[in-house]
C-alpha positions as CSV (number, residue, x, y, z in Angstrom):
1,X,8.5,-3.7,-26.8
2,X,11.1,-2.9,-24.2
3,X,8.8,-0.4,-22.5
4,X,6.2,-3.1,-22.1
5,X,8.7,-5.4,-20.4
6,X,9.7,-2.7,-18.0
7,X,6.0,-2.1,-17.1
8,X,5.5,-5.8,-16.5
9,X,8.6,-5.8,-14.2
10,X,7.2,-2.8,-12.3
11,X,3.9,-4.6,-11.8
12,X,5.6,-7.7,-10.6
13,X,7.7,-5.7,-8.1
14,X,4.6,-3.9,-6.8
15,X,2.8,-7.3,-6.4
16,X,5.8,-8.7,-4.6
17,X,5.9,-5.7,-2.2
18,X,2.1,-6.1,-1.5
19,X,2.6,-9.9,-0.8
20,X,5.4,-9.2,1.6
21,X,3.4,-6.5,3.4
22,X,0.4,-8.9,3.7
23,X,2.8,-11.6,5.0
24,X,4.3,-9.3,7.6
25,X,0.8,-8.2,8.7
26,X,-0.4,-11.8,9.1
27,X,2.7,-12.7,11.0
28,X,2.5,-9.7,13.4
29,X,-1.3,-10.4,13.9
30,X,-0.5,-14.1,14.8
31,X,2.2,-13.0,17.2
32,X,-0.2,-10.5,18.8
33,X,-3.0,-13.1,19.2
34,X,-0.5,-15.6,20.7
35,X,0.8,-13.0,23.2
36,X,-2.7,-12.0,24.2
37,X,-3.8,-15.6,24.7
38,X,-0.6,-16.4,26.8
39,X,-1.1,-13.3,29.0
40,X,-4.8,-14.1,29.4
41,X,-4.2,-17.7,30.4
42,X,-1.3,-16.7,32.7
43,X,-3.3,-14.0,34.5
44,X,-6.4,-16.1,35.1
45,X,-6.0,-18.6,37.9
């Protein structure tokens, strides 16, 4: 029974890491898009 609990814990940590990675990717993507839009609007007269 203890082994099953450890496996569940490992699965939860893996899912948590995946969620944080996806969150970081989304955040960096949004930042990139914002910077691109700002530079585009500033460079065009």
